[in-house]
C-alpha positions in Angstrom: -29.7 -7.0 -17.7 -28.2 -6.9 -13.9 -29.7 -9.4 -12.3 -28.6 -7.7 -8.9 -28.6 -4.1 -8.3 -24.9 -4.0 -7.0 -22.2 -1.0 -7.6 -18.6 -1.5 -8.8 -16.0 0.2 -6.5 -12.6 1.0 -8.0 -9.5 -0.5 -6.0 -6.1 1.5 -5.1 -3.5 -0.1 -6.4 -0.5 -0.4 -3.8 2.4 2.2 -4.4 5.0 0.2 -2.7 5.8 -3.6 -2.5 6.6 -3.2 0.9 4.3 -5.8 3.9 2.3 -2.5 4.8 0.6 -1.4 1.7 0.2 -5.0 0.8 -1.6 -6.0 4.2 -4.1 -3.2 3.9 -7.6 -4.3 4.4 -6.6 -7.7 5.4 -9.2 -9.9 6.3 -8.9 -12.8 8.8 -11.4 -16.4 9.3 -12.5 -16.9 12.9 -15.6 -19.8 14.1 -18.2 -19.2 16.9 -15.4 -20.8 18.9 -12.7 -19.0 18.5 -14.6 -16.0 18.4 -15.8 -16.8 21.9 -11.5 -16.2 23.4 -11.5 -12.9 22.4 -12.6 -10.1 24.2 -12.8 -6.9 21.7 -12.0 -7.9 18.8 -10.9 -3.4 18.3 -7.9 -4.4 20.8 -6.5 -6.8 17.9 -7.9 -5.8 14.7 -8.1 -2.6 12.3 -11.3 -0.4 11.7 -13.5 -2.1 9.4 -11.3 -5.2 8.9 -13.5 -8.2 6.6 -14.5 -10.9 9.3 -15.1 -14.2 8.0 -16.8 -16.4 10.0 -16.4 -20.4 9.3 -19.2 -22.5 9.1 -17.9 -25.8 10.2 -20.8 -28.8 9.6 -22.7 -29.3 12.7 -23.0 -25.7 14.3 -25.6 -24.3 14.8 -26.8 -21.8 13.1 -27.9 -19.5 15.8 -23.9 -19.8 16.7 -23.0 -18.4 13.6 -25.4 -15.2 13.5 -25.2 -14.8 17.1 -21.1 -14.4 16.3 -21.9 -12.0 13.4 -23.6 -10.1 15.9 -21.4 -9.5 17.7 -18.2 -8.6 16.0 -20.8 -6.4 13.4 -21.5 -4.8 16.9 -17.7 -4.1 17.4 -17.5 -2.3 13.6 -16.2 -4.9 11.4 -17.6 -6.1 8.1 -18.9 -9.2 8.3 -18.7 -12.4 6.2 -20.4 -15.9 7.0 -19.7 -18.7 5.0 -22.6 -20.4 3.3 -21.2 -24.1 2.7 -23.2 -25.4 -0.2 -23.1 -29.2 0.8 -24.5 -28.6 4.1 -27.6 -26.6 3.3 -30.4 -28.3 2.8 -32.8 -26.7 0.4 -33.8 -23.4 -0.4 -36.2 -22.7 2.7 -32.9 -23.3 4.5 -30.9 -20.9 2.3 -33.4 -18.5 3.0 -34.1 -19.0 6.3 -29.7 -18.5 7.0 -30.0 -15.1 5.0 -33.0 -14.0 6.5 -31.3 -14.1 10.1 -27.9 -12.6 8.6 -29.9 -9.9 7.4 -31.8 -9.1 10.9 -28.2 -9.0 12.2 -27.0 -6.5 9.5 -24.6 -9.2 7.4 -24.6 -8.1 3.5 -21.2 -10.0 2.3 -21.1 -13.8 2.2 -18.3 -16.5 1.1 -20.2 -19.1 -1.3 -18.3 -22.4 -1.5 -19.3 -26.1 -1.9 -17.5 -27.3 1.5 -15.8 -29.4 2.6 -18.5 -32.3 3.4 -17.9 -35.8 1.0 -21.7 -35.8 0.7 -24.2 -32.9 0.2 -27.5 -33.1 2.4 -29.5 -31.7 0.1 -30.4 -30.1 -3.0 -27.1 -28.3 -3.2 -23.5 -29.3 -3.7 -21.6 -26.2 -5.3 -21.3 -22.3 -5.0 -22.5 -21.9 -8.4 -26.0 -23.4 -7.6 -26.1 -20.4 -4.6 -24.7 -18.0 -6.8 -27.9 -18.8 -9.1 -30.8 -18.9 -6.5 -31.8 -15.7 -5.8 -31.7 -15.9 -2.3 -28.9 -12.8 -1.8 -31.0 -9.9 -2.8 -29.7 -6.8 -0.9 -26.0 -8.5 -0.3 -23.5 -6.4 -1.0 -20.4 -8.7 -1.8 -20.7 -12.6 -2.8 -17.1 -14.0 -2.4 -16.7 -17.5 -4.2 -13.4 -20.0 -3.0 -10.0 -20.3 -4.5 -7.5 -22.9 -5.5 -4.0 -22.1 -6.5 -2.6 -25.3 -6.4 -6.2 -27.5 -7.2 -8.4 -29.2 -5.6 -8.9 -33.2 -5.6 -12.3 -33.3 -4.2 -13.5 -31.1 -7.7 -10.9 -32.4 -9.9 -9.9 -36.3 -8.4 -7.8 -36.6 -11.8 -5.4 -34.4 -10.4 -5.6 -31.9 -12.9 -7.5 -28.3 -12.3 -9.6 -28.5 -15.0 -12.7 -28.6 -13.2 -11.3 -26.0 -10.8 -10.4 -23.4 -13.4 -14.0 -23.9 -15.4 -15.4 -23.2 -12.6 -13.4 -20.1 -11.9 -14.6 -19.0 -15.3 -18.1 -19.3 -15.0 -18.0 -17.4 -11.6 -16.3 -14.3 -13.5 -18.3 -14.3 -16.0 -21.1 -14.1 -13.2 -19.7 -11.0 -11.6 -19.6 -9.2 -14.9 -23.3 -10.1 -16.3 -24.4 -9.2 -13.0 -22.1 -6.3 -11.5 -22.0 -8.3 -8.3 -19.2 -6.8 -6.3 -17.2 -10.4 -5.9 -13.4 -11.7 -5.1 -11.8 -15.1 -5.1 -10.8 -15.5 -1.3 -8.3 -18.9 -1.6 -7.2 -21.8 -0.2 -3.3 -21.0 1.8 -0.1 -21.8 0.6 3.2 -21.6 2.0 5.4 -20.7 -1.8 4.8 -17.5 -3.7 6.1 -18.2 -6.9 3.1 -21.2 -7.2 0.5 -18.2 -6.5 2.1 -15.8 -8.9 2.4 -18.2 -11.7 -1.4 -19.2 -10.7 -2.9 -15.9 -10.5 -1.2 -14.6 -13.9 -3.0 -17.9 -15.9 -6.6 -16.7 -14.3 -5.7 -13.6 -15.9 -4.7 -15.3 -19.0 -7.8 -17.5 -19.0 -10.0 -14.4 -18.7 -10.9 -14.6 -14.9 -11.2 -10.7 -14.1 -12.4 -12.0 -10.1 -9.8 -10.3 -7.9 -7.8 -12.2 -5.3 -7.7 -12.7 -2.0 -4.7 -14.7 -1.1 -5.1 -16.9 1.5 -2.1 -16.8 3.9 -1.5 -19.2 6.8 -0.7 -17.3 10.1 1.6 -17.8 12.5 1.6 -21.5 14.1 3.5 -24.1 15.2 5.3 -25.8 12.6 3.4 -29.3 13.5 -0.5 -27.3 13.3 0.8 -25.8 9.7 1.4 -29.5 8.6 -1.7 -30.7 9.8 -3.9 -28.4 8.5 -2.0 -28.3 5.1 -2.5 -32.3 4.6 -6.0 -32.4 6.1 -7.1 -29.1 3.4 -5.1 -30.8 0.8 -3.0 -28.0 0.2 -0.6 -29.2 -2.8 3.1 -28.7 -3.8 4.0 -25.6 -1.7 3.6 -28.0 1.5 7.0 -28.7 0.5 8.4 -25.5 2.1 6.8 -26.6 5.4 8.5 -30.2 4.8 12.2 -28.7 4.8 11.2 -26.4 7.0 10.6 -29.6 9.3 14.0 -31.5 8.2 15.7 -28.5 9.5 16.6 -29.2 13.2 17.4 -25.4 13.8 13.8 -24.7 12.7 11.7 -27.3 13.8 10.6 -26.0 17.2 10.5 -22.5 15.7 7.1 -21.2 15.0 6.3 -20.5 11.6 5.5 -16.8 10.0 4.0 -16.1 6.7 7.1 -13.5 6.0 8.8 -15.3 2.9 5.5 -16.0 0.7 3.9 -12.2 1.6 7.4 -10.4 1.2 7.6 -12.2 -2.3 3.6 -11.7 -3.8 4.2 -8.0 -2.3 7.5 -7.4 -4.3 5.6 -9.2 -7.4 2.8 -6.9 -6.7 5.2 -3.6 -7.2 6.9 -4.8 -10.2 3.2 -5.6 -11.6 0.7 -2.9 -10.5 -2.0 -5.2 -12.4 -1.1 -8.2 -10.9 -4.7 -10.0 -9.9 -3.5 -9.8 -5.6 -5.9 -7.1 -4.2 -6.1 -8.1 -0.7 -4.5 -11.0 2.0 -6.8 -13.8 3.4 -5.2 -14.8 7.0 -6.4 -18.3 8.0 -5.2 -17.8 11.5 -4.1 -21.7 12.2 -2.0 -20.9 15.5 -4.8 -18.4 16.9 -6.2 -15.4 15.9 -4.8 -13.3 18.6 -1.8 -14.2 17.2 -2.0 -13.6 13.9 -3.4 -10.0 14.3 -0.2 -9.3 16.7 1.9 -10.8 14.1 0.1 -8.5 11.3 0.2 -5.4 13.7 4.4 -5.6 14.7 4.8 -6.5 10.7 2.6 -4.3 8.7 3.0 -1.0 9.8 -0.2 1.4 9.7 -1.7 -1.5 8.1 -2.1 -3.6 11.3 -2.8 -0.7 14.0 -5.9 -2.2 15.9 -8.8 0.2 16.2 -8.7 1.0 19.8 -5.1 1.8 19.1 -6.4 4.4 16.2 -9.4 5.5 18.4 -7.0 6.4 21.2 -4.9 8.3 18.8 
């Protein structure tokens, strides 16, 4: 019996391997303080883009909700983070959900969160999924880790990460909840391809929204990659840092995206459904890169309206 009254929707399979179809429907992440720097999201993002709002420990819920209200009013799908380890108890969780509902939010990214010790009753996204607090939400995405997560598997394996992925996939199937796995960012296509194929082999049916770091200074990316626990694909940046001719040039995600897009073309059933950008070099910079490289998939909403 379904626990939620969610409905499934079949997604169209891209017809070609170019960046344009692969980037169609991409999502992007902001924080309240970075969103404040954007005068109008319609001038930089395509119509209907899903905008994740990262909830960093210490950010007041009032700031999160105000940001969600503003971005939603500009015509975008808003998906705030719900980090389990910074949520004190169910009353707090229900309060957050109610506040978001009041401003039209019906989507959430449920994740454990980056703090070492939980502040209260929750420590995993699975506990949030089972809480029953999200009745009325249309989509509940969860986190994915193509290169493992040492906070979850300190031994360097991905045993617990994979077990959790199977659990979340089973939850989606038994509840008809609309879900996807939004992943940590990586810098190399082949490890991502291998991981997505392994998910499918393990029976994990969650569509993958692959995390990609947007254009940024190399030093900035290396700093974030180390802080976020990016694994072997970090070698792509390290190799680039050793090349004096590339050291001062900004990193762009062209190579990794083209590799994934080509694989999707050759294998239409491949589990990546969308691209999710982490705009580590700035949201305007990231959005401009997609506009310049994504064809119709990167045309801002305001430009579409004018056309």
